[in-house]
Structures are given as C-alpha cells and as structure tokens.
C-alpha positions in Angstrom: 87.5 -41.3 222.4 87.6 -43.3 219.2 84.9 -45.6 220.7 82.6 -42.7 221.3 83.3 -41.5 217.7 82.2 -44.8 216.3 79.0 -44.7 218.3 78.2 -41.2 217.0 78.9 -42.3 213.4 76.6 -45.3 213.8 73.8 -43.2 215.3 74.1 -40.6 212.5 74.0 -43.3 209.9 70.9 -44.9 211.4 69.1 -41.6 211.6 70.0 -40.9 208.0 68.7 -44.3 206.9 65.4 -43.7 208.8 65.0 -40.2 207.2 65.7 -41.6 203.8 63.1 -44.4 204.2 60.5 -41.9 205.4 61.1 -39.6 202.5 60.9 -42.5 200.1 57.6 -43.6 201.6 56.2 -40.2 201.3 57.4 -39.9 197.8 55.8 -43.2 197.0 52.4 -42.1 198.3 52.5 -38.6 196.7 51.5 -38.5 193.0 54.5 -38.0 190.6 54.5 -34.7 188.9 55.7 -34.5 185.3 59.2 -33.1 184.9 59.4 -29.5 183.7 62.5 -28.3 181.9 64.0 -24.9 182.8 63.2 -22.0 180.6 66.3 -19.9 181.5 69.7 -21.0 180.2 73.0 -19.3 180.9 75.7 -19.7 178.3 79.2 -18.7 179.5 82.3 -17.4 177.8 86.0 -16.9 178.7 87.4 -14.7 176.0 90.6 -12.7 175.4 89.2 -9.1 175.3 86.1 -7.0 175.7 85.5 -6.8 171.9 84.9 -10.5 171.7 82.9 -10.6 174.9 80.6 -7.9 173.4 80.3 -9.9 170.2 79.3 -13.0 172.2 76.5 -11.1 174.0 75.2 -9.7 170.7 74.9 -13.2 169.3 73.0 -14.4 172.4 70.5 -11.5 171.9 70.2 -12.3 168.2 69.2 -15.9 169.1 66.6 -14.6 171.6 64.9 -12.0 169.4 65.4 -13.4 165.9 65.9 -17.1 166.2 65.0 -17.7 162.6 68.3 -16.2 161.5 70.1 -18.9 163.3 68.0 -21.7 162.1 66.5 -22.3 165.6 62.9 -21.6 164.8 60.6 -22.7 167.5 63.0 -22.5 170.4 61.9 -19.0 171.4 58.2 -19.9 171.1 58.7 -22.5 173.8 59.3 -19.7 176.3 63.1 -20.3 176.5 65.4 -17.4 177.1 69.2 -17.4 176.7 71.4 -15.3 179.0 75.2 -14.7 178.9 77.7 -15.0 181.6 81.1 -13.6 180.6 84.6 -13.2 181.9 88.0 -12.2 180.5 90.7 -14.8 180.3 93.3 -14.6 183.0 96.8 -15.8 182.1 97.1 -17.4 185.5 95.5 -20.9 185.3 94.8 -21.0 189.1 93.0 -17.7 189.1 91.2 -18.7 186.0 89.8 -21.8 187.8 88.7 -19.7 190.8 87.0 -17.2 188.5 85.1 -20.0 186.6 83.6 -21.0 189.9 82.8 -17.5 191.1 81.7 -15.8 187.9 80.3 -18.6 185.7 79.3 -21.7 187.6 77.7 -19.5 190.3 75.3 -18.3 187.6 74.4 -21.8 186.6 76.0 -21.9 183.1 75.0 -24.9 180.9 78.0 -24.6 178.5 81.1 -22.4 178.1 83.0 -21.0 175.1 86.7 -20.5 175.7 89.4 -18.7 173.8 93.1 -18.3 174.6 94.9 -15.7 176.8 97.1 -13.0 175.3 100.0 -14.3 177.4 100.3 -17.9 178.6 98.9 -21.2 177.3 97.5 -23.1 180.4 94.4 -21.1 181.1 92.1 -22.9 178.5 93.2 -26.2 180.2 92.2 -24.8 183.6 88.7 -24.0 182.2 88.4 -27.5 180.8 89.5 -29.1 184.0 87.1 -27.0 186.2 84.1 -27.3 183.9 84.9 -31.0 183.1 84.7 -31.9 186.8 81.0 -31.1 186.7 80.7 -32.4 183.0 79.8 -28.9 181.8 80.5 -28.8 178.0 83.3 -26.5 176.9 83.9 -25.4 173.3 87.4 -24.2 172.5 87.8 -21.8 169.6 91.6 -21.5 169.5 93.2 -24.4 171.4 95.1 -26.7 169.0 97.1 -28.9 171.4 96.7 -32.6 170.9 96.2 -33.1 174.7 92.7 -31.7 174.4 91.7 -34.8 172.3 92.3 -37.1 175.3 88.7 -37.6 176.7 90.1 -39.2 179.9 91.5 -35.8 180.9 89.3 -33.3 179.0 86.0 -35.1 179.4 83.7 -32.4 178.1 85.9 -30.4 175.7 85.1 -29.8 172.0 86.7 -27.3 169.6 86.0 -25.6 166.4 89.6 -25.8 165.3 91.5 -29.0 164.5 94.5 -30.2 166.5 98.0 -29.6 165.0 98.3 -33.3 164.4 95.6 -33.2 161.7 98.1 -31.4 159.4 99.5 -34.9 158.8 96.5 -35.6 156.5 97.5 -32.6 154.3 101.1 -33.8 154.3 100.0 -37.2 152.9 97.8 -35.5 150.2 100.6 -33.2 149.2 103.1 -36.0 148.9 100.6 -37.9 146.6 100.0 -35.0 144.4 103.8 -34.3 144.1 104.6 -38.0 143.6 107.1 -38.1 146.5 107.5 -41.6 147.7 110.3 -41.2 150.3 110.5 -38.6 153.1 112.5 -37.6 156.2 110.5 -36.4 159.2 111.9 -34.0 161.7 109.6 -33.5 164.7 109.8 -32.4 168.4 109.5 -34.9 171.2 106.5 -33.2 172.8 102.9 -34.6 172.7 102.0 -32.7 169.5 105.2 -33.8 167.7 104.6 -37.5 168.4 100.9 -37.1 167.6 101.5 -35.8 164.1 104.1 -38.5 163.5 101.6 -41.2 164.6 98.8 -39.8 162.5 101.0 -39.5 159.4 102.2 -43.1 159.8 98.6 -44.3 160.2 97.2 -42.3 157.2 100.1 -43.1 154.9 99.9 -46.8 155.8 96.2 -47.0 154.7 97.0 -45.7 151.2 97.5 -48.0 148.2 100.8 -46.3 147.4 102.4 -46.1 150.8 104.9 -43.4 151.5 108.2 -44.7 152.8 109.5 -42.8 155.9 113.3 -43.1 155.4 114.2 -41.5 158.7 112.5 -40.0 161.7 114.6 -37.4 163.5 113.2 -36.4 166.9 114.6 -33.5 168.9 113.9 -32.0 172.3 111.9 -28.8 172.1 114.1 -25.7 172.7 117.3 -27.5 171.8 120.0 -24.9 171.0 121.9 -26.9 168.3 120.4 -28.8 165.4 123.6 -29.5 163.4 123.7 -33.2 164.3 120.0 -33.7 163.5 120.3 -32.0 160.1 123.4 -33.9 159.2 121.5 -37.1 159.9 118.7 -35.9 157.6 121.3 -35.0 154.9 122.7 -38.5 155.0 119.4 -39.9 153.9 118.6 -40.5 150.2 115.4 -38.6 150.3 115.5 -34.9 149.9 111.9 -34.3 151.0 111.9 -33.1 154.6 108.7 -32.8 156.7 109.1 -30.5 159.6 107.0 -30.1 162.8 108.5 -27.5 165.1 107.6 -24.4 167.0 108.4 -21.0 165.5 111.6 -20.5 167.6 112.8 -24.0 166.9 112.1 -23.6 163.2 114.2 -20.5 163.0 117.2 -22.3 164.5 116.6 -25.3 162.2 116.5 -23.2 159.1 119.5 -21.2 160.1 121.6 -24.3 160.6 120.2 -25.9 157.4 121.3 -22.9 155.4 124.9 -23.2 156.6 124.8 -26.9 155.6 123.4 -26.1 152.1 120.1 -27.8 152.8 117.8 -24.9 151.9 118.3 -25.0 148.2 117.8 -27.6 145.5 117.4 -30.5 145.5 115.9 -30.2 149.0 112.2 -29.7 149.4 110.8 -28.5 152.8 107.1 -29.1 153.8 106.4 -27.5 157.1 103.5 -27.0 159.5 101.7 -23.8 160.5 104.0 -23.0 163.4 107.2 -23.4 161.3 105.7 -21.3 158.5 105.7 -18.3 160.9 109.5 -18.4 161.1 111.2 -15.3 159.6 113.8 -17.4 157.6 111.7 -20.1 155.9 113.6 -21.3 152.8 112.5 -20.1 149.4 110.4 -22.8 147.7 109.1 -24.3 151.0 105.5 -25.4 151.2 103.5 -24.7 154.4 100.0 -24.9 155.7 97.7 -22.3 157.1 94.3 -23.0 158.7 91.5 -21.1 156.9 90.0 -18.4 159.2 92.2 -19.5 162.1 92.6 -16.0 163.5 89.0 -14.9 163.0 87.8 -15.3 166.6 84.4 -13.6 165.9 83.6 -16.2 163.3 84.5 -19.1 165.6 82.4 -17.5 168.4 79.4 -17.5 166.1 79.8 -21.0 164.9 80.5 -22.4 168.4 77.4 -20.7 169.8 75.3 -21.9 166.9 76.1 -25.6 167.5 75.8 -25.1 171.2 72.3 -23.6 171.0 71.3 -26.1 168.3 72.3 -29.0 170.7 70.4 -27.3 173.5 67.3 -26.9 171.5 67.3 -30.6 170.4 68.0 -31.8 174.0 65.2 -29.5 175.3 62.7 -31.2 173.0 63.7 -34.7 173.8 65.2 -35.0 177.2 64.5 -34.1 180.9 67.0 -31.4 181.8 68.3 -31.2 185.3 69.5 -27.7 186.4 73.2 -27.1 186.1 75.4 -26.8 189.3 75.5 -23.4 191.0 78.7 -23.6 193.0 82.0 -25.5 193.2 81.4 -26.7 196.8 79.5 -29.9 195.8 82.2 -32.4 195.1 80.1 -35.5 195.5 78.5 -36.0 192.0 78.6 -34.6 188.5 75.8 -32.8 186.7 73.5 -35.5 185.3 72.6 -33.6 182.2 76.1 -32.6 181.3 77.1 -35.8 179.5 73.8 -35.7 177.6 74.3 -32.1 176.5 77.9 -32.9 175.4 76.6 -35.7 173.1 73.9 -33.5 171.6 76.5 -30.8 170.8 78.9 -33.3 169.5 76.5 -34.6 166.9 75.5 -31.2 165.5 76.6 -30.2 162.0 76.8 -26.7 160.7 77.1 -26.8 157.0 77.3 -23.1 156.2 79.3 -21.8 159.1 81.3 -18.6 159.1 84.4 -20.8 159.4 83.2 -23.4 156.9 81.5 -26.7 157.7 81.6 -27.4 161.4 81.3 -31.0 162.7 83.0 -33.0 165.5 84.6 -36.4 165.6 84.5 -38.9 168.5 87.2 -36.9 170.3 85.4 -33.6 170.0 87.9 -32.3 167.5 86.7 -30.5 164.4 86.7 -33.0 161.5 86.0 -30.6 158.7 88.7 -27.9 158.2 90.2 -26.1 155.3 93.8 -25.3 154.8 95.6 -23.0 152.4 98.8 -24.5 150.9 101.4 -21.7 151.1 104.5 -21.4 148.9 107.4 -19.3 150.2 108.8 -17.2 147.3 111.5 -14.6 146.9 111.8 -11.9 149.6 109.7 -14.0 152.0 106.5 -13.6 150.0 103.9 -16.3 151.0 101.6 -17.1 148.2 98.6 -19.5 148.4 99.0 -22.2 145.7 96.2 -24.6 146.7 93.5 -25.5 149.1 92.7 -28.6 151.1 89.5 -29.5 152.8 88.8 -32.4 155.1 85.2 -32.2 154.1 86.0 -33.3 150.5 85.1 -36.9 150.0 87.9 -38.9 148.4 85.7 -41.7 146.9 86.0 -40.2 143.4 88.4 -38.4 141.2 88.4 -37.4 137.5 86.6 -35.2 135.1 83.2 -35.3 136.7 84.6 -34.6 140.1 86.4 -31.6 138.8 83.2 -30.5 137.0 81.2 -30.8 140.2 83.7 -28.8 142.2 83.7 -26.0 139.6 79.9 -25.9 139.5 79.7 -25.7 143.3 82.0 -22.7 143.2 80.2 -21.1 140.2 76.6 -21.3 141.4 77.4 -21.4 145.2 76.2 -24.7 146.6 77.7 -27.4 148.9 77.3 -31.1 148.2 77.7 -34.5 149.8 78.8 -37.3 147.6 77.2 -40.7 147.5 77.9 -43.6 145.2 75.1 -45.4 143.4 73.6 -48.2 145.4 73.6 -50.8 142.6 76.4 -49.5 140.3 74.1 -48.8 137.3 72.9 -45.7 135.6 69.3 -47.0 135.8 66.6 -48.7 133.8 62.8 -48.9 133.9 62.3 -52.5 135.2 59.7 -54.6 137.1 60.4 -54.8 140.8 59.8 -58.1 142.6 58.7 -56.4 145.8 56.0 -54.2 144.2 55.3 -55.9 140.9 55.4 -52.6 139.2 57.9 -51.0 136.8 60.3 -48.6 138.5 63.5 -46.8 137.7 66.6 -48.3 139.2 70.1 -47.1 139.6 71.1 -43.4 139.6 67.9 -42.4 137.8 65.9 -44.2 140.5 67.7 -42.1 143.1 66.5 -38.9 141.5 63.0 -40.1 140.8 62.6 -41.2 144.4 64.1 -37.9 145.6 66.9 -39.6 147.5 69.4 -37.5 145.5 69.4 -34.0 144.1 71.8 -34.3 141.2 73.7 -36.9 139.2 77.2 -35.9 138.0 78.4 -38.8 135.9 78.9 -39.8 132.3 75.1 -39.9 132.0 73.9 -40.0 128.4 70.9 -37.8 127.5 68.1 -39.9 125.9 64.3 -39.6 125.5 63.5 -42.3 128.1 65.4 -40.6 130.9 64.3 -37.1 129.9 60.7 -38.1 130.6 61.3 -38.6 134.3 64.3 -36.3 135.1 65.7 -32.9 133.9 68.9 -32.7 132.0 71.3 -29.8 131.7 72.9 -28.9 128.4 75.6 -31.5 127.5 79.0 -30.9 129.1 80.6 -33.4 126.6 79.4 -34.6 123.2 80.1 -38.1 122.1 78.7 -41.1 120.2 78.7 -44.9 120.2 81.6 -46.9 118.7 82.9 -50.5 118.7 85.9 -51.8 120.6 87.6 -55.0 119.5 90.9 -56.7 120.0 93.6 -55.9 117.4 94.1 -58.8 115.1 97.7 -60.1 115.2 99.6 -59.5 111.9 102.1 -62.2 110.8 105.4 -60.8 109.5 105.5 -60.6 105.8 108.5 -60.8 103.4 107.2 -57.8 101.6 106.8 -55.6 104.7 109.4 -53.3 103.4 106.9 -52.2 100.8 104.4 -50.9 103.5 105.6 -47.3 103.6 104.2 -46.6 100.1 100.9 -47.6 98.6 100.9 -50.0 95.7 99.9 -47.4 93.2 102.9 -45.3 94.2 105.3 -48.2 93.8 103.9 -48.8 90.3 104.3 -45.1 89.4 107.9 -45.2 90.6 108.7 -48.3 88.6 107.2 -46.8 85.4 108.9 -43.5 86.0 112.4 -45.1 86.1 112.0 -46.7 82.7 110.2 -43.7 81.1 113.1 -41.5 82.3 115.6 -44.0 80.9 113.9 -44.1 77.6 113.7 -40.3 77.3 117.3 -40.0 78.2 118.3 -42.4 75.5 116.2 -40.6 72.9 117.5 -37.2 73.9 121.1 -38.4 73.7 120.6 -40.4 70.6 119.2 -37.6 68.5 121.4 -34.8 69.8 124.6 -33.5 68.0 126.6 -35.6 70.4 124.8 -38.8 69.4 123.9 -39.9 65.9 124.9 -36.6 64.3 128.0 -36.1 66.4 131.0 -34.3 64.7 133.5 -36.9 63.5 136.4 -34.6 62.6 137.3 -33.5 66.1 140.5 -34.9 67.4 140.7 -36.9 70.7 139.2 -40.0 72.1 135.7 -40.7 71.1 133.2 -41.4 73.9 130.7 -44.2 73.5 127.2 -43.1 72.8 124.5 -43.6 75.5 122.6 -46.7 74.6 119.2 -47.9 76.1 120.9 -50.3 78.5 123.2 -47.6 79.9 120.2 -45.2 80.2 118.3 -47.7 82.3 121.4 -48.3 84.5 121.8 -44.5 84.9 118.1 -44.0 86.0 118.3 -46.9 88.6 121.7 -45.7 89.8 120.4 -42.2 90.5 117.2 -43.5 92.2 119.2 -45.9 94.5 122.0 -43.4 95.1 124.7 -45.7 93.8 127.9 -44.7 92.0 127.7 -44.2 88.3 131.0 -44.8 86.6 130.0 -44.7 82.9 127.1 -44.3 80.6 126.0 -40.7 81.5 124.1 -38.4 79.2 126.3 -36.1 77.1 123.7 -33.8 75.7 122.6 -30.7 77.5 118.9 -31.7 77.5 119.7 -35.2 78.7 121.8 -33.8 81.6 119.0 -31.4 82.6 116.5 -34.3 82.7 119.1 -36.2 84.7 119.3 -33.5 87.3 115.5 -33.3 87.6 115.3 -37.0 88.0 118.0 -36.9 90.7 116.0 -34.3 92.7 112.9 -36.4 92.4 114.8 -39.5 93.5 116.1 -37.6 96.5 112.6 -36.8 97.7 111.3 -40.3 97.1 114.2 -41.9 99.0 113.9 -39.5 101.9 110.1 -40.1 102.2 110.6 -43.8 102.0 113.3 -43.9 104.7 111.2 -41.7 107.1 108.1 -43.8 106.6 110.0 -47.1 106.9 111.3 -46.0 110.3 107.9 -45.0 111.4 106.4 -48.4 110.4 109.1 -50.3 112.1 108.7 -48.3 115.4 105.0 -47.9 115.5 102.8 -50.8 114.6 99.6 -49.2 113.3 96.6 -51.3 114.6 93.9 -52.0 112.0 90.4 -53.0 113.0 88.8 -56.0 111.4 85.4 -54.3 111.5 84.5 -51.5 109.3 81.8 -50.2 111.7 78.1 -50.7 112.4 77.5 -51.6 108.8 80.1 -54.3 108.7 79.2 -57.5 106.7 79.4 -59.6 109.9 76.6 -57.6 111.4 74.8 -56.9 108.1 73.2 -59.4 105.8 70.0 -60.1 103.9 66.8 -59.6 105.9 64.0 -59.4 103.4 63.2 -61.4 100.3 60.9 -60.2 97.5 59.6 -61.7 94.2 61.8 -61.2 91.2 59.7 -58.3 89.7 56.4 -56.9 91.0 54.7 -53.9 89.4 52.2 -52.0 91.4 50.3 -49.2 89.7 48.9 -46.6 92.0 47.4 -43.9 89.9 50.3 -42.2 88.2 53.0 -43.8 90.4 54.6 -47.1 89.4 56.5 -49.0 92.0 59.0 -51.7 91.1 60.1 -54.2 93.8 63.2 -56.0 92.6 64.6 -59.0 94.3 67.5 -58.0 96.6 70.4 -60.4 97.1 74.1 -60.3 97.6 74.7 -59.5 93.9 73.0 -56.2 94.4 74.7 -55.4 97.7 78.0 -57.4 98.0 78.6 -56.1 101.5 75.0 -56.7 102.6 72.0 -54.4 102.7 72.9 -51.4 104.9 70.7 -50.7 108.0 69.1 -54.2 107.8 71.1 -56.2 110.3 71.1 -60.0 110.6 74.2 -60.8 112.6 76.4 -63.9 112.1 76.1 -66.5 114.8 79.9 -67.0 115.2 80.5 -63.3 115.8 79.7 -62.2 119.4 79.2 -58.6 120.5 77.5 -57.0 123.5 76.9 -53.8 125.5 76.0 -53.0 129.1 72.5 -54.0 130.1 70.1 -51.3 131.2 72.4 -48.6 129.8 71.8 -45.7 127.3 73.4 -47.8 124.6 71.1 -50.7 125.4 68.1 -48.3 125.2 69.4 -47.0 121.9 69.4 -50.4 120.2 66.0 -51.2 121.7 64.6 -48.0 120.4 65.9 -48.3 116.8 63.7 -50.6 114.8 66.4 -51.3 112.1 68.7 -52.6 114.8 66.2 -55.0 116.4 68.0 -58.1 115.2 71.3 -56.8 116.7 69.5 -56.1 120.0 67.9 -59.6 120.2 71.3 -61.1 119.4 73.3 -59.4 122.1 70.5 -59.1 124.7 71.5 -62.3 126.5 75.2 -61.5 126.2 75.1 -58.1 127.7 77.4 -57.3 130.7 76.6 -55.8 134.0 79.3 -53.1 133.6 81.8 -51.8 131.1 84.8 -53.1 133.0 83.8 -56.7 132.6 83.0 -56.3 128.9 86.4 -54.7 128.2 88.1 -57.5 130.1 86.2 -60.0 128.0 87.4 -58.3 124.8 91.0 -58.5 126.0 90.6 -62.2 126.9 89.1 -63.0 123.5 85.7 -64.1 124.9 83.9 -61.2 123.2 84.6 -60.1 119.6 83.2 -56.6 119.9 82.0 -54.3 122.7 79.6 -51.5 121.8 79.8 -48.5 124.1 80.3 -44.8 124.5 83.1 -43.5 122.3 84.8 -41.4 125.0 85.4 -44.4 127.2 86.4 -46.8 124.4 88.8 -44.3 122.8 90.4 -43.9 126.2 90.8 -47.7 126.6 92.2 -48.1 123.1 94.8 -45.3 123.8 95.8 -47.0 127.0 96.1 -50.6 125.7 97.8 -51.2 122.4 96.0 -54.5 122.0 92.6 -52.7 121.6 91.3 -50.7 118.7 88.1 -48.9 117.9 86.3 -49.7 114.7 84.3 -47.5 112.2 82.8 -44.1 112.6 80.6 -42.9 115.4 76.9 -43.5 115.4 74.0 -42.7 117.7 75.6 -39.3 118.6 74.5 -37.8 121.9 76.0 -36.1 124.9 76.7 -36.4 128.6 74.5 -34.2 130.8 73.9 -33.6 134.5 70.7 -35.1 135.8 68.4 -33.3 138.2 65.0 -33.9 139.7 62.1 -33.1 137.5 61.3 -29.4 137.9 64.4 -28.7 139.9 65.2 -25.0 140.3 68.9 -25.7 139.8 68.5 -26.9 136.2 68.7 -23.5 134.5 71.6 -22.4 136.7 73.6 -25.6 136.0 72.9 -25.2 132.3 74.1 -21.6 132.2 77.2 -22.5 134.1 78.0 -25.4 131.6 77.4 -23.1 128.6 79.8 -20.6 130.2 82.4 -23.3 130.6 82.0 -24.1 126.9 82.5 -20.5 125.8 85.7 -20.2 127.9 87.3 -23.2 126.2 
C-alpha cells in the first residue's frame, strides 16, 4: 500500500512540474503587463462598543470625501476608495480569532485598528496573532503590555500608546529634578515589572549623574502579604521608593506600609499609573498619568491617519498585492504586509489629537505626554507638572525656557537642532564657491534650513540686513573679564574698613575734643576760679594731658580711673563724644569682620579707556592757527601732559598686554565697525578665540590678560569663579533677540509675545 502511495506521489509531482514548466513557458512568450494597484481598500477595526465603531466609519468617510482635511491631498484623485470592515471586541480570545477570519480577513482588510474588551485582556493579543500570521498591520490604541513590543511574537503590531515600561524615563527625569540619588524599587515579577526595571537601569546608567539603586524588591503578582517586602525596603538608607504594581497589589502594599509607618515623612513614594488608581495612595505621593489615555476617539483618529498616510505613500511607490481573503491559505504570508507595516511605522503625525504620534523600531509610540500627579489631602490628585518624550534634552537654560513659553503663547511646535559649526555666524569667503556667504546660525536662516534662532544672539546692523529680529528679550552690553590680581597681605590691613580721610578725621577729632574739654574745665568755676573756702579734699584740676587720655579712653572703650571733667559743660561734651565713639567702634568692628570674611576683588583695568589700551595716536605741530572766515581753529600739540591717562577714544594698545574676543561674533563685528577702535581690533584680530569657553579658560590660566565679551555671560562667570572679575562700565550696549527668516510671518507674533513677557515682569 505504501509502495502504491509513493508511486502516486511521484506521478503527481511530475505532473505538477510539467504544468509549472508549461505555464512558465507561456508566461515567457506572453508580453508582461504593467502591474496595476487596487483602487479599493478595506480598513478594519475591532473596538469595544458601537459608539467607537460609528466614529471609525465616519473618519473613513471623511477621508473619502474630504481628503484635504486629513492632509492626504491627491489620494482620492487617484481613484482610490476606502471602505470599513468593523466588528465588536469579544472577551473570548478564541472567538475573537475566528471572527477576525470571518468578518475582517474575508473582506480583504489591509490593516486593523484594535481596542480592548470591556472584560478580559487577551483578545487584543488574539487579533495580533491572527493578523500577524498573514503580516496584516495592526494598530493598537489601548494595549500597554510590554509583550507587544516583542516583534518575534507580534510581528505586525504597532500602537498609539506607549508600554508601561516607558514610565521609567519619567522616573529618571523626576529623580534628577528632585535631586534624589538613591532609590529603592518595588516591582512585580511579571513581564512588565521586569521590563520597567530594565529600562530604568539602562536610562539611569547613561546619565552623567547615575542614580544608585540601593535595593530591588521583587514580589509575585497577587501576593497576599507584603510585610516582609516592605520591612526590607525600610531597612535601606534611601527613603525614596519607586513602585510598579497593579491597582489591587498597590492597595495591599499601601495598607501594609501605613501600618509600618512608611507612608509619612521622610518616605517619598513615586508610583506608576496603575498604582495611582489605588484608593489609599499615601498623601504626598507622586504618580504618572498618560495624557489622553482614555480618549479612545482621539486614538482612533490618529491611528487611522497614520494608517492612511502610509497607504497613500506605499500606493505611489510600490506594487501592491491584494490582501488575503480567508484563513484557509496557510502556505505563505501576504507579500505586501511587511512593506505596508514599514510605511506605517515611519509615519509621523505632528499635530495629532493625542499629541505627536511616531513609532520606534518596536512599533511602540515614542512621543507621549504624561501628567505628573501629586496626591494631596482627602485623596485629591493635582497635576504639578508635565513630561513629554518629544522634548529634546540637548539644551537647558534660559533660552530653552523662553522657546517653550513662546511655543505655548503663539501655538507652534518645534524641533531642536544645534548649529553645525558652533558659531553664531559671519559673512566670510567660502572656499567651495569663492563667494562671501553667511556661516553659522545666521547662515542656517539665510539658506532657509532653519526657521528660528533662539540663542544669546546679539542684534546688530550686519545681521539685521539679512534676517529679521524680534524685540530684545534681554538687554546687555560689552564688558571685560580679567583674572583677579593677588593681593599680598599688608601690615596695615586693619585700616581697610575706613577710608584714609575718615581715619584722619577721627584722629583730629580725638585731640580737638581733648582740647575743648581742657578749656571748658579750665575756665569753669571748678577750674581756675574754683571756690577755695569749701571744706574737704580738693580734686586735681583737669590738665591737657588728662583730657587727651580721657578722649582716647572713651574712644577705645578702656577704663578711666582719674582725670575726668568736673564742669557741667565738659561732662555734656564727654557724653556726646562717648556716643560718637560707640558708633565709630561699632562700624569699624562690623566692617573689619566683613573685610576678613569677604575678600573684595578689585580689577586692575578701569575699563575700555584704561591706559593700557589707550595712548597717544596723533601728533600735531605745537601751535597752528587756521583762519576760516570768522572761525579761528587752534590745533595744540597733544601729549601725555595734557592727558595723563591717555587720550580717550584713541586706542593704541600696549604690546605686553594681551586681550581678545570671539572671532566672527557680534563683539568682533562691533570693534570692526567702530573706527576709533580700529587699533584695538587689529591688535586682537590674530588672538581671537573660536568660542567663549576657550577664552575664559585662557584668562584663568593666565595666557590672556583680558577677554572682551557680552556682559551677561562674563558677569555670570565672575559670580561663579572668585578668581575672575569684570572691569569698568558697560559699553556697546545692545540686546539679545530671536532671529527669524527675512520677511517671516512669525516675527510680529514673536515680538508681541516678548513684549508681553516684559510687561508681566
């Protein structure tokens, strides 16, 4: 029997080979017709109720009859029509898989949008398995489990929500902002618990200030008793506890923690979304909530948009093979399925109903916004901050805050990019073209590779010719930074609290008071004309020596045993002198303490008109008289006897004094533009630095005597480093503005927003 079966198999195989060869020969002879893409496309959905199914159908109709509203202009004109194939989610995953075959794949769907069932959690996975077998793309709008990120299992699954494990990124950001360096992590032993732990460790390890995980406490989901786990957490030094747990587990954990006294100070709980839903979250805990997570209609719209956008792009570039029509063909997958998946995966919806929608290599949403929730008294949950994965972390500081506020005020989104060459820009000759072109950030605007510059960009005439500036958001000027000159300790440093003139006045006052006391006591009835007929011991009269001793004794707060004034007028003067001495001594003591504690840096330069950068530049005859009608002009020889500090505004720098600025900067342009500063510009042109950081380092090292730059930056550096000091008054006053393309429609709106910011200060 088996022998006969082998013969039959061989015969059938031979016949199949002959038929295949014949068909190939026929195909080779027949002319090849160009492939024509289908014009009818079914898009399927598996949603939780009829309300969302109806919403899905309405969006499909909107794309068909008003494709410009969705940004899909031209798709309808190609003769393409979209149809919907819908079904309600069944909580039974086996029945769900059968319905997918009978109600969706039978209608030849090209992609599916899937929600979650009211009861049960496995049905979305059944949709992914069934559609994934034929490589039909599936976009989930509510499935958050980390298992869906595994492309070996869910080969064609994408989602408009991030997995639970992505909350680890927000944890790391919160810990940095709160300056917590040690934590204890409590997490479940399931896939999501281990995924969030792994992601947290990876993200925290890549930071410069790595967060130390003092203890990782893993528990089995559904465990009834958490006392041992929490005692282990309480034995750690850290009082910052990160918790990943389900709602039911969280309630048990918080209940046990309360009995152990771990829900009050100094403990700090930072929990995930599921734990935040517990009814007994400790007061003061911080939790996370995904923005628009429960708005299913918004997620349906955004998922359909990226799906249809990917279909349109694939339709214009690829040959599309029809989707499978039943689940009986188990031999091969749909050829176009993987291609369609890749086209959807690379789509990016900037202004989606749920925010910016984009997918990473696992099909997970990589741009998501979270509200940071603080649990307050009586269970009130208040949003105290926001977090967005779409925010670039390349930059921080004043300009970054300004850009964020502007985007909120005038309603725009932005993508950050750093300057290619690290400079603000200059008008220079290019080796490639042989023409003068703008480089740096200004060049990015002029060449329309950027729309806006938000940086400490100085407004000046050269730049204003090629770009538009907003009104200044900060006013500043130019100043000089130098290294503080070391001061040798002096034997008379105790005299520093008072000026020399004040010391002289104090010395004179002591002796004047002594002389007046002597005279008042001498010519009083108790002095020269004292009564001699009174009985008793006669006191000695106050002589000049005793008066001086008394004045010094009162000033220095020393005991006075003898030689005090006896007259009423002398004693009144003595009390006045004592009050004056008290004020002088108190002021001296306070100033002396301040001088000993705080060493006041003094700059060796007086400013831009300092003698080391100012000297004789012109020389004229002794006296020359020109008569021009009724005007007589005298030109007198100018030398250092006329201007001991040098002739102001006529600079001729000394060779042994080095100073510089940043080449191709606004300060460099300022010196180039000012004729009276031409000598200074020529002197420092060859010494200029590529950036401010290198110049400041050169000043600290003593390689550069003075660095000329924006006052706001140099004042910050001087405040940060006690070895640096700014010199002189500001000059070349200007302001920082936001640069935009010439004729940009955003210029006026940005200016009005900045003016409004100024008014609110």
